[in-house]
N, C-alpha and C positions, 0 to 999 in steps of 0.2 A: 597399187595401181600398176598394171603391167602393160607394156607395149610390145607388140610383135614387130620388131624393127626390120626384120627380113622382108616383110610384106608391104612396108611403107614406100611410097614413091620418093624421089629425091626432093621434090617440093615439100612433101609432108615431113621428111626428115629435117630439112632446113628450118621449117616452121617450128618444129618441136625444139630444135637446137636454140632458136631465137627465144622461145618462151622460157626454156630452162635458164638461159643466160640472164634474162630479165628477172626471173625469180631469185636466182643466186645474188644478183646485184642488189635487189631490194630487201633481201632477207635480214641483213645486219641492221639496216635502218628500221625495219619493223620491230626487231627485237629491242633495239635501243629505245624506240618510242614507247613500247610497252613497259619497259623497265622505268623510264622516266615518269610515265603516268602513274605507276605504282608508288614511286618515291614521292611524287607530289601529293598523292592521296594520303600517304602515311604522314607527311609533314603537316597537312591540313588537319588530320585527326589530332595531332599534338599541338595545334594552335600556331603553327608557323608556316612560312612559305619556304619552298625549297631554296630560294635565293638567300633567305636569312640564314638558313642552316649551313649552306656551303660557302657563304661569304661572297658569292658571285652576284653581280647585279644584272638584271635583264638588259639587253641591248637597248640603248636609247635611240629614238628616231631623230634624225637630223632634220632641222627645220630649213626651209629654203632661205637663201641669203636675200637680204633686202637690197634693193637697187640703191646705189650710192651716186652713180654718174649716169647722165643721159646724153645721147648723141644730139648735138644741136640741130643737125639736119633732119633727124627722125627721132623725136622724143620717146617713141615706143621702144627704141633700141637702147637698152640699159646695160650697165655693168655694175657688179657688186663691189668691185675693188679687189676681188680675190681671183687668183689664177692668172692666166695669160691675158695681157692687155689686148683689147680689141683694136683693130686697125684704125677705126675712127678716133679712138682715144689718143693713140700715138700720133696720128696725123694732126689732131687738134693741138697737142702739145708742141709739135714741131713747127706749127704755124704761128706760135706765140701765145696761144691761149693758156690760161693757168688751169690746174686741176680743180681749183675752187670754183672757177666759172662754169665748169661742167657738172657740178654737183646738182643733184635733184632737189 
């Protein structure tokens, strides 16, 4: 494929430049995906999964945390006990309530 760059407008040249940059950026990903697909197919032919052969486990999906505490003023406002304490939880503790009294 050949382009007559001398006769293209600035807009056409910039469009071409953008398309070339995208193609270069995705080239390695496409080659890796093709190689991975071929390896997975070969592993299946041999009766294995690629994860079994490489010792790598597929990424596990994280499950959502279960609510452990509920806001007494708004029971729909919950907290799992992980991460930063919500303001309502800190205020309830400061006012003398116990964490056990806020449990769901």
